[in-house]
N, C-alpha and C positions, 0 to 999 in steps of 0.2 A: 731531168736534164735532157736537153735536145742538143745534138751536135752532128756534124758532118764527118764521115769517114769513108774513104774510097768512093766519093761521089754520091753516097747514100746518106739520108737523114735518119738518125736513130733517136728515139724518144723513150726514156726510161718509164715515163708515166703511162705510155700506151703499149708497153711490152710486158711479157711475163718473165718474172725473175725465176731462173732455174737453178743457179748455183751462187752461193755467197761465201767469200773467204775473208776473214778479218785477221789482220796481223798487227800485233802491238808495235812492231818495228816499222812497217810500211804503210799501213792503212787498210782500206777495204777495197776488194775487187768483187764486182757482181756481174754475172753473166745473164743476159736476157735473151729471149726469143721473141721476134716480131710476129705479127699476124701472118706475114708472108713466109715465115720459116727461117729467116735470117737470124744469126746469132752475133752478139756483140758484147764486149766487156766495158763496164763503166768503172773506171779507176777513180777512187776517192783517196788520194794520197795525203799523208800528214803534212808534207812540206812543199807540195806542188799543186798546180791547178788541176781540177778534175778533168778527165779526158775519156774519150770513147774510142775503142778499137774494134773494127769490123773483123769477124772471124770468117774468112772466106771459105774455109773448109768445113764449116758447119759443126756437126756433132763430133767429128774426129778431132777438131781443134778443142772443143769443150772437154773431151776426154783427156787430151794431152795436158790442158791446164789443170784439171783436177789432179791428175797423177803428179804433175810437177809441184803443185802447191802442197799436196799431202806428203811428198818425199822431202821437200826443201824446208818447209816451215813446221814449227812445233804445233801450231793451230791447224786443225783439219778443215777442209772445205765442207760446207753444208749443202748437200744436194737436195733440192725440192723435187723428190722423185715423182710425185703425181704430176706436176707441171712439166717435168723433163720428159716423161714418157708419152705425153700427149702428141708431141710433134714428130 
C-alpha cells in the first residue's frame, strides 16, 4: 500500500517490516522502516479502510506502540528483531 502521511509518501512494498500486531478484535497493525530510516504504521482494520500513520519520533514511537499493544491486547506484537536492529 502507498499512502501520504504528514506530507511524506510511504510504501509498504518498498519498506522493511519490523513489527506486526494482529488483533482478533481490531485487525492488523504493521510497523515498517523506510530506506531513509523513517517509521510508519500500516493499519489494516476489520471494519475501516486501510491507513498509514507516520511515526515522527522514530524508534521511541515504535517502542511505545509495542509496549501499548502488549499491555492492552491479549495477542502479543511480533518484533522482527533482525530487521529492527539494522536501523
